[in-house]
C-alpha positions as CSV (number, residue, x, y, z in Angstrom):
1,M,21.4,-26.7,-26.3
2,G,18.3,-26.6,-24.2
3,D,17.1,-23.0,-25.4
4,V,14.0,-21.7,-23.5
5,I,11.0,-20.1,-25.4
6,I,8.9,-17.9,-22.8
7,I,5.2,-18.2,-23.7
8,E,4.3,-16.2,-20.8
9,K,6.2,-14.7,-17.7
10,H,5.0,-13.0,-14.6
11,L,6.3,-11.0,-12.0
12,D,5.3,-10.7,-8.6
13,G,5.4,-8.1,-5.6
14,N,7.4,-10.7,-3.6
15,N,10.6,-10.8,-6.1
16,R,9.1,-14.0,-7.5
17,L,9.1,-14.7,-11.5
18,T,7.0,-17.4,-13.1
19,M,7.9,-18.5,-16.6
20,H,5.8,-21.0,-19.4
21,Y,8.0,-22.3,-21.5
22,S,7.4,-24.6,-24.9
23,K,11.4,-26.2,-24.8
24,C,13.1,-27.5,-22.0
25,V,14.9,-25.3,-19.7
26,N,18.9,-24.9,-19.4
27,E,19.9,-27.0,-16.3
28,A,22.8,-24.7,-16.1
29,T,20.6,-21.5,-15.4
30,I,18.8,-23.4,-12.7
31,K,22.1,-24.2,-11.2
32,I,23.4,-20.6,-11.3
33,L,20.5,-19.4,-10.1
34,R,20.3,-21.6,-7.2
35,Y,24.2,-20.6,-6.2
36,L,23.1,-17.1,-6.2
37,G,20.9,-17.9,-3.4
38,C,17.2,-17.6,-5.3
39,I,14.8,-20.6,-4.8
40,V,14.0,-22.2,-8.0
41,T,11.1,-25.0,-8.4
42,R,10.2,-26.7,-11.3
43,E,5.9,-28.0,-12.2
44,G,5.7,-29.4,-15.8
45,H,6.5,-26.7,-18.3
46,T,6.5,-24.2,-15.2
47,V,9.7,-22.5,-13.3
48,T,9.2,-20.1,-10.5
49,V,12.5,-18.2,-9.6
50,D,12.1,-16.4,-5.8
51,S,15.3,-14.1,-5.8
52,T,14.1,-12.7,-2.4
53,N,17.3,-14.1,-0.8
54,V,19.8,-13.6,-3.3
55,N,22.9,-13.3,-1.0
56,R,26.3,-13.7,-3.6
57,N,27.5,-11.6,-6.6
58,D,29.8,-13.9,-8.2
59,V,29.4,-17.5,-10.2
60,P,32.1,-19.9,-10.2
61,D,34.1,-20.8,-13.7
62,N,32.8,-24.4,-13.5
63,L,29.1,-23.1,-13.9
64,M,29.6,-20.2,-16.2
65,R,31.4,-22.9,-19.0
66,E,28.4,-24.7,-18.9
67,M,26.4,-22.2,-20.2
68,R,27.2,-20.5,-23.5
69,S,25.5,-17.1,-22.4
70,S,25.9,-17.3,-19.1
71,I,27.2,-13.6,-19.5
72,V,23.6,-12.1,-19.2
73,F,23.6,-12.7,-15.8
74,L,26.5,-9.8,-15.3
75,G,23.8,-6.9,-15.1
76,G,21.3,-8.6,-13.0
77,I,24.0,-9.4,-10.6
78,L,25.6,-6.1,-10.9
79,G,22.4,-4.1,-10.4
80,R,21.4,-6.3,-7.4
81,M,24.5,-6.4,-5.6
82,G,26.9,-3.6,-6.6
83,K,29.6,-5.7,-7.6
84,A,29.8,-8.9,-9.8
85,V,32.6,-11.4,-10.4
86,L,32.4,-13.6,-13.5
87,S,34.6,-15.6,-15.4
88,T,34.8,-15.6,-19.2
89,P,31.6,-17.9,-20.6
90,G,31.6,-21.1,-21.7
91,G,28.9,-23.8,-23.5
92,C,30.1,-25.0,-26.8
93,E,32.6,-24.0,-29.0
94,I,30.6,-22.8,-32.3
95,G,32.8,-19.3,-32.8
96,L,34.1,-16.7,-30.4
97,R,31.8,-15.5,-27.9
98,P,32.6,-11.6,-27.8
99,I,31.8,-10.0,-24.9
100,D,33.2,-6.0,-25.6
101,L,29.6,-4.9,-25.7
102,H,28.3,-6.0,-22.4
103,L,31.3,-4.7,-20.8
104,S,31.3,-1.2,-22.5
105,S,27.9,-0.9,-21.5
106,M,28.6,-1.6,-17.8
107,E,31.2,1.3,-17.9
108,Q,29.1,3.5,-19.6
109,F,26.5,3.0,-16.4
110,G,29.4,4.1,-14.6
111,A,30.9,0.6,-13.1
112,T,35.0,-0.3,-13.3
113,V,35.7,-3.2,-14.9
114,T,39.2,-5.1,-14.4
115,T,40.4,-8.9,-14.6
116,E,41.8,-10.3,-11.5
117,N,43.2,-13.9,-11.3
118,G,40.9,-14.5,-14.4
119,F,38.0,-13.4,-13.5
120,L,36.1,-10.3,-14.9
121,V,35.2,-7.9,-11.7
122,C,32.6,-5.4,-12.3
123,S,31.9,-3.1,-9.4
124,A,29.6,0.2,-8.9
125,E,30.4,0.2,-5.2
126,E,32.0,3.2,-4.7
127,K,29.9,5.7,-6.8
128,G,27.0,3.9,-7.6
129,L,26.0,3.8,-10.8
130,I,24.6,6.5,-13.3
131,G,22.0,7.1,-15.7
132,T,22.9,7.3,-19.6
133,R,21.8,6.7,-23.2
134,I,23.5,3.7,-24.8
135,T,23.9,3.0,-28.2
136,L,25.1,-0.3,-29.3
137,S,27.5,-0.7,-32.1
138,F,25.8,-3.6,-33.4
139,P,22.5,-5.3,-32.6
140,S,23.0,-7.9,-29.7
141,V,20.2,-9.7,-27.9
142,G,22.7,-10.5,-25.0
143,A,24.3,-6.9,-24.2
144,T,20.3,-5.6,-24.5
145,E,19.1,-8.2,-21.5
146,N,22.3,-6.8,-19.4
147,I,21.4,-3.4,-20.0
148,L,17.5,-3.7,-19.3
149,S,18.8,-6.0,-16.0
150,E,20.9,-3.0,-14.7
151,N,19.0,-0.1,-15.5
152,G,15.6,-1.2,-16.1
153,Q,14.5,-3.8,-13.3
154,D,16.6,-4.0,-10.1
155,I,18.2,-0.5,-9.6
156,I,17.4,2.7,-10.1
157,V,20.2,5.7,-11.4
158,L,20.5,9.3,-10.6
159,G,22.2,11.7,-13.2
160,G,21.8,14.7,-10.7
161,P,20.3,16.4,-8.1
162,L,16.6,16.5,-8.1
163,T,13.9,18.5,-6.7
164,Q,11.1,16.0,-5.5
165,S,7.6,16.8,-4.1
166,Y,4.5,15.0,-3.4
167,L,1.1,15.7,-2.7
168,Q,-1.9,13.8,-1.6
169,E,-5.8,15.6,-1.2
170,T,-8.7,13.4,0.1
171,T,-12.4,14.5,0.2
172,G,-15.3,12.7,1.2
173,Y,-18.3,12.4,3.2
174,K,-20.9,9.7,5.0
175,Q,-24.1,10.0,5.3
176,D,-26.9,8.1,7.2
177,I,-30.4,7.7,7.2
178,T,-31.8,6.1,9.9
179,L,-35.4,4.4,11.1
180,N,-35.3,3.7,14.7
181,F,-37.9,2.1,17.1
182,G,-37.7,1.7,20.3
183,G,-39.7,1.0,24.2
184,N,-39.5,0.2,27.7
185,I,-40.9,-2.3,30.4
186,S,-41.5,-0.6,33.2
187,H,-39.5,2.5,33.0
188,K,-36.5,-0.2,34.1
189,L,-35.3,-2.0,31.0
190,Y,-35.2,0.4,27.8
191,F,-34.9,-1.4,24.2
192,G,-34.1,0.2,20.7
193,I,-33.7,-1.2,17.1
194,N,-32.1,1.0,14.0
195,F,-32.4,0.2,10.2
196,T,-29.6,2.0,8.7
197,M,-29.3,3.3,4.7
198,Q,-25.9,4.6,4.2
199,T,-24.2,6.7,1.2
200,L,-20.7,7.5,0.7
201,W,-18.4,9.4,-1.4
202,Y,-14.5,9.5,-1.2
203,D,-12.1,11.2,-3.3
204,K,-8.4,10.9,-3.5
205,F,-5.7,12.9,-5.9
206,Q,-2.3,12.0,-5.8
207,K,0.4,14.3,-7.4
208,L,4.5,13.0,-7.3
209,S,7.1,15.2,-9.2
210,E,10.5,15.4,-9.5
211,K,12.6,18.4,-11.6
212,G,16.2,18.3,-12.4
213,E,18.4,20.8,-11.0
214,N,20.7,21.1,-14.3
215,P,19.2,19.4,-16.9
216,N,23.0,19.0,-18.6
217,D,23.5,16.6,-15.7
218,F,21.6,13.9,-17.3
219,Q,22.2,12.0,-20.5
220,T,18.5,12.0,-21.0
221,E,18.7,16.3,-20.8
222,F,15.9,15.6,-17.9
223,E,14.2,18.4,-17.0
224,E,11.2,17.3,-15.3
225,F,8.2,14.7,-14.8
226,T,5.2,14.4,-13.2
227,H,2.4,11.8,-12.5
228,T,-0.8,12.2,-11.1
229,Y,-3.2,10.1,-9.9
230,R,-7.3,10.2,-9.2
231,E,-9.5,7.7,-7.4
232,S,-13.2,8.2,-6.5
233,T,-15.5,6.0,-4.9
234,N,-19.0,6.2,-4.2
235,G,-21.6,3.3,-2.7
236,I,-24.7,2.7,-0.7
237,G,-24.9,-0.1,2.3
238,F,-27.5,-1.0,4.8
239,N,-27.0,-2.1,8.4
240,I,-28.9,-3.0,11.9
241,K,-28.2,-2.0,15.2
242,A,-30.2,-3.1,18.2
243,G,-29.5,-2.2,22.2
244,I,-30.4,-2.4,25.6
245,I,-30.3,-0.3,28.6
246,Y,-31.2,-1.5,32.2
247,R,-31.7,0.8,35.5
248,P,-31.2,-1.3,38.6
249,V,-31.1,1.9,40.6
250,A,-31.5,5.4,40.2
251,G,-29.0,7.4,38.3
252,L,-27.3,4.0,37.1
253,R,-27.7,2.7,33.3
254,L,-25.9,-0.8,32.4
255,G,-26.3,-1.1,28.3
256,A,-25.4,-3.4,25.8
257,T,-25.3,-2.8,21.9
258,I,-24.8,-5.1,19.0
259,S,-24.3,-3.9,15.0
260,T,-24.5,-6.2,12.1
261,P,-21.9,-6.0,9.4
262,T,-22.9,-3.1,6.9
263,W,-23.2,-4.7,3.4
264,T,-22.0,-2.2,0.9
265,R,-22.3,-2.1,-2.6
266,L,-19.3,0.4,-4.1
267,R,-18.5,1.8,-7.7
268,N,-14.5,2.6,-8.1
269,E,-13.2,5.2,-10.9
270,N,-9.6,6.2,-11.3
271,F,-7.3,7.9,-13.9
272,E,-3.7,8.9,-14.2
273,T,-1.6,10.9,-16.1
274,M,2.2,11.0,-16.7
275,D,4.2,14.5,-17.9
276,A,7.6,14.3,-18.7
277,R,10.3,16.5,-20.8
278,V,13.2,14.9,-21.6
279,Y,15.6,15.1,-25.0
280,Q,14.6,18.7,-25.2
281,E,10.7,17.1,-25.9
282,H,7.4,17.1,-23.9
283,Y,5.8,13.6,-23.4
284,Y,2.3,13.3,-22.2
285,E,0.4,10.2,-21.7
286,E,-3.2,9.5,-20.0
287,S,-4.9,6.2,-18.9
288,P,-8.2,5.4,-20.5
289,L,-11.1,5.8,-17.2
290,N,-10.8,2.4,-15.2
291,A,-14.2,1.8,-13.3
292,F,-15.4,-1.3,-11.7
293,Q,-18.2,-2.5,-9.0
294,Y,-17.8,-4.3,-6.2
295,D,-19.4,-5.9,-2.6
296,I,-17.8,-5.6,0.5
297,T,-19.0,-6.7,4.4
298,S,-17.4,-4.8,7.1
299,P,-17.1,-6.4,10.2
300,L,-20.0,-7.4,13.2
301,R,-19.5,-5.0,16.5
302,W,-20.6,-5.0,19.9
303,G,-20.1,-3.1,22.8
304,L,-21.0,-2.6,26.4
305,G,-21.5,0.7,28.5
306,V,-22.2,2.4,32.0
307,A,-23.5,5.5,32.8
308,Y,-24.3,7.7,36.0
309,T,-26.5,10.7,36.5
310,F,-26.6,13.1,39.2
311,G,-30.5,14.5,38.7
312,N,-30.6,16.8,35.7
313,V,-27.5,18.5,36.4
314,A,-24.6,16.2,35.0
315,L,-23.8,12.9,33.6
316,I,-20.5,10.4,33.5
317,S,-20.5,7.4,31.2
318,V,-17.6,4.9,29.9
319,D,-18.4,2.8,26.8
320,Y,-16.6,-0.3,25.5
321,E,-16.2,-1.7,21.8
322,N,-15.2,-4.9,20.5
323,T,-14.9,-5.5,16.5
324,N,-12.7,-7.9,14.5
325,Y,-11.4,-6.5,11.2
326,G,-9.9,-9.1,10.0
327,S,-13.3,-10.4,9.4
328,I,-14.0,-8.0,6.6
329,R,-14.5,-9.7,3.3
330,F,-15.1,-8.9,-0.3
331,K,-17.8,-10.8,-1.8
332,T,-17.6,-12.9,-5.0
333,D,-19.9,-15.1,-6.9
334,N,-20.1,-17.3,-10.1
335,S,-20.7,-14.6,-12.2
336,M,-17.5,-13.0,-11.8
337,H,-14.3,-13.6,-14.1
338,P,-12.1,-16.1,-12.5
339,A,-9.6,-13.3,-12.3
340,D,-11.7,-11.5,-10.2
341,V,-12.4,-14.2,-8.1
342,E,-9.3,-14.6,-7.4
343,Y,-7.9,-11.3,-6.8
344,Y,-11.0,-10.9,-4.2
345,N,-9.8,-14.2,-2.4
346,K,-6.3,-12.9,-2.2
347,A,-7.5,-9.8,-0.9
348,N,-9.6,-11.6,1.5
349,S,-6.5,-13.6,2.6
350,A,-4.4,-10.7,3.0
351,I,-7.1,-8.9,5.2
352,R,-7.3,-11.7,7.6
353,T,-3.0,-11.7,7.7
354,N,-3.0,-8.0,8.2
355,F,-5.7,-7.1,10.3
356,K,-7.1,-7.8,13.8
357,R,-9.6,-7.6,16.5
358,V,-9.8,-4.0,18.6
359,N,-10.8,-2.6,21.7
360,N,-12.2,0.5,21.8
361,V,-12.9,3.0,25.2
362,R,-15.0,6.0,24.9
363,A,-15.3,8.1,28.2
364,G,-17.3,11.4,28.6
365,M,-18.9,13.6,31.0
366,E,-21.8,16.6,30.2
367,I,-23.0,19.4,32.7
368,K,-26.2,21.3,32.4
369,P,-25.8,24.4,33.8
370,I,-29.6,25.5,32.8
371,Q,-31.7,22.9,31.3
372,Q,-31.1,24.0,27.5
373,L,-27.1,24.2,27.7
374,S,-24.9,21.5,27.8
375,L,-21.2,21.4,27.9
376,R,-19.6,18.2,27.3
377,F,-15.8,16.5,27.4
378,G,-14.5,13.8,26.3
379,Y,-11.9,11.2,25.7
380,N,-11.6,8.5,22.9
381,Y,-9.1,5.6,22.7
382,Y,-9.1,3.8,19.2
383,D,-6.6,0.3,19.3
384,S,-5.1,0.0,15.7
385,A,-6.9,-2.2,13.2
386,E,-3.2,-3.5,11.8
387,K,-1.2,-6.1,13.7
388,Y,1.9,-4.9,12.0
389,F,1.4,-0.9,12.5
390,D,1.6,0.9,15.7
391,G,-1.1,3.0,14.8
392,D,-3.2,3.8,18.5
393,I,-5.0,7.1,19.1
394,H,-6.0,8.7,21.6
395,Y,-8.6,11.8,21.2
396,A,-9.8,14.7,23.5
397,S,-13.0,16.5,22.9
398,A,-15.3,19.6,24.0
399,G,-18.4,20.6,22.8
400,I,-21.7,22.6,23.6
401,G,-25.1,21.9,22.5
402,F,-28.2,23.9,23.0
403,T,-32.1,22.2,22.7
404,T,-35.2,24.4,22.2
405,K,-38.4,23.9,24.0
406,S,-40.0,22.4,20.6
407,N,-36.9,19.7,20.7
408,I,-34.6,21.2,18.0
409,F,-30.8,20.7,18.8
410,M,-27.9,22.0,17.5
411,D,-24.0,20.9,18.9
412,L,-20.7,22.2,18.0
413,A,-17.7,20.3,19.2
414,Y,-13.9,20.0,18.7
415,R,-12.0,17.1,18.7
416,Q,-8.2,16.9,18.6
417,Q,-5.8,14.2,18.7
418,C,-3.3,14.0,21.5
419,N,-0.7,11.4,20.3
420,W,1.7,12.0,17.1
421,L,1.7,9.1,14.4
422,S,4.8,8.9,12.3
423,E,4.7,7.2,8.9
424,D,8.0,6.8,6.2
425,Y,7.2,7.4,2.3
426,E,9.3,6.2,0.0
427,L,9.5,7.6,-3.8
428,Y,11.7,4.7,-5.0
429,D,12.0,0.9,-3.4
430,T,15.6,1.5,-2.3
431,Q,15.9,-2.0,-0.9
432,Y,18.7,-2.8,-3.4
433,I,20.1,0.4,-4.5
434,P,23.6,0.6,-2.9
435,G,24.4,3.9,-1.1
436,L,20.8,5.6,-0.9
437,P,19.3,5.9,2.1
438,E,16.1,3.4,2.9
439,T,13.9,6.2,4.2
440,L,13.7,9.5,2.1
441,V,10.8,11.6,3.8
442,N,9.3,10.6,7.5
443,S,5.7,12.0,8.2
444,K,4.9,12.9,11.5
445,Y,1.5,14.0,12.2
446,M,-2.0,14.6,14.2
447,N,-5.3,15.9,13.3
448,W,-8.4,17.8,14.6
449,K,-11.7,17.9,13.6
450,L,-14.4,20.2,13.9
451,L,-18.3,18.8,14.2
452,F,-21.5,20.6,14.0
453,T,-25.1,18.7,14.3
454,F,-28.8,20.2,13.6
455,G,-31.6,18.0,14.7
456,C,-35.0,17.5,15.8
457,R,-36.5,15.0,18.1
458,F,-40.1,14.0,17.3
């Protein structure tokens, strides 16, 4: 009969299921999957199924009769397509193959079950499926598979109205300690080099919560659910930056800079909790603290600039910077576990695929009404680093600076983002949920910064 014994299976984020088995796979299974639109490949004892392009909701009678357990396709097709059309299952003639449990379970989920021209038609296209608690009249592996396929993998069903909320908080800092050397030749050519050590800390907190408006609308007597996630990252890095300035005529300055990649070692810790109230009971779970360490290299940067000074009264400048974010790399070595090496190699591949080279422009003006006081105005354009996201940002800024005769300086600046950015958020993956909108929340935002600097030149 060619029964499959699955030793290991893996479902990735691209609708691909990989199975490793010890006995042969039923050819009828593969025929049905391919008929539905799946891409099925076999290599030795491994079968990979890609369901991205599934486009049918029926299984022909001749294929159904090749496989005694073909009824298990019912829940998956109904959950994915909203409707399933199947003939009664076939296969060998060992006894009757009652499917009442399968059909009654679909009806309890809200599907209508009818017979048309000898075919079973299960449909949830009008009202969708509803959440419910199912108790089988006797144990059935096949019926359980259908229930899980319908309600646990391909579809999310709601029993009643929900109040949903999402909160995200991010905090952190980056600190640079710089050692600088510089000089000039005949007051025409100036050069300098910086050795910088960076330390950073970043903390992110996310909270997703749902509350049922009326627990009686839910078979589970659902009241509320809360998921929290906290992630903290800290690390230390090092880079070198060099630059030159050339003064061909009085007041005019031409410059160029180059910055090495920043070589950084980071430590990440994350922790999450889940809290739920269903069946008039309270359930709470928390994860162990997950901690790991890794090395990352940022991209090389280079830039050009031009500035003109009007005596000691004013200055205008324009700077251009170029960097390739697709060159960011996670470092791997022979001491790592093979699974970690594979993970970081895939991350590096994703970076190359999704990030690009950018062009950034900065323009500014400084006016000094008196020697110790400076007024500053600026404009910044930052090209989006992502290939497939329109995230270009424009900033305008203004500031005031004061320098004492002993070379102590203080600066206060305000920067305002000039354009709105928009992002869509989904609390669920709604791609295969009939009747639900694809976008639940649209976030439109801009930001501002207030910066204060205190220093001493010596």
